[in-house]
C-alpha positions in Angstrom: 23.1 -69.0 34.0 26.3 -69.7 35.9 29.9 -70.1 34.2 32.4 -72.1 35.7 35.8 -71.6 35.3 38.6 -74.3 35.5 41.0 -74.8 38.4 43.5 -73.5 36.4 41.9 -70.6 35.6 40.9 -69.8 38.9 44.3 -70.1 39.8 45.9 -67.9 36.8 43.2 -65.1 38.3 44.3 -65.5 41.8 48.0 -65.0 41.1 47.2 -62.1 38.8 46.0 -60.7 41.9 48.4 -61.7 44.1 52.1 -62.3 42.9 53.1 -63.4 46.1 50.9 -66.2 45.6 52.3 -67.3 42.7 55.8 -67.1 44.2 54.4 -69.5 46.8 52.7 -71.8 44.4 56.1 -72.1 42.7 58.1 -72.9 45.6 55.7 -75.5 46.5 56.0 -76.8 43.2 59.5 -77.1 43.3 59.7 -78.7 46.8 56.9 -81.6 45.8 59.0 -81.8 42.6 62.3 -82.4 44.3 60.8 -84.7 46.8 59.0 -86.9 43.9 61.7 -86.6 41.3 59.4 -84.8 39.2 60.7 -81.9 37.0 57.6 -81.9 34.9 55.8 -80.5 37.7 58.4 -77.4 38.2 57.4 -76.8 34.0 53.7 -77.3 34.9 53.7 -74.7 37.3 55.8 -72.5 35.3 53.6 -72.3 32.9 50.3 -71.4 35.0 52.2 -68.6 36.4 53.7 -67.6 33.0 49.9 -67.7 32.0 48.7 -65.5 34.8 51.6 -62.6 33.8 50.3 -63.0 30.0 52.5 -65.0 27.7 52.4 -62.1 24.9 53.7 -59.8 27.6 56.5 -62.5 29.2 57.5 -63.3 24.9 58.1 -59.5 24.4 60.3 -59.4 27.8 61.9 -62.4 27.2 62.5 -61.7 23.8 61.3 -65.3 23.1 58.7 -66.2 20.4 55.3 -67.0 21.9 55.4 -70.5 20.6 58.9 -71.0 22.0 57.5 -70.4 25.4 55.0 -72.4 25.0 57.2 -75.2 23.8 59.6 -74.9 26.8 56.6 -74.6 29.2 55.2 -77.8 28.3 54.9 -81.1 30.5 57.6 -82.8 28.4 59.4 -79.2 27.6 63.4 -79.0 27.6 64.0 -75.9 28.3 67.5 -74.3 28.0 68.9 -72.8 31.1 69.6 -69.6 29.0 65.8 -69.5 28.1 64.3 -70.2 31.4 66.9 -67.8 33.5 65.0 -65.0 30.8 61.9 -66.1 31.8 62.6 -66.0 35.7 63.9 -62.3 35.2 60.9 -61.0 33.4 58.6 -62.6 36.1 60.8 -60.7 38.7 61.8 -64.4 40.3 65.1 -64.9 41.5 65.8 -68.7 42.1 67.6 -69.5 45.6 68.9 -73.3 46.4 69.1 -74.4 49.9 71.1 -77.7 51.1 68.7 -80.5 51.5 68.3 -82.6 54.4 70.5 -85.8 53.8 
């Protein structure tokens, strides 16, 4: 019997094995989100990467409740900058801004 895995679950498994791939994915999503004015895409991507890291572990490392992480990273989430900053630090990510072409 063949088991199937969703695309998102397959991504999560790849990100666990290759954290640099997760960073590339986040950067690509950020790029598309800015071009298409779609901030929800960033939260969705960050949610996928957070699940690869492990939400329980992330909750512990950020000192945020697991339920709070779920709420802030859902599609219509509205995270505070402090909470996002804690997530970035726990995921060992350093956001970097660059000037966009005019």
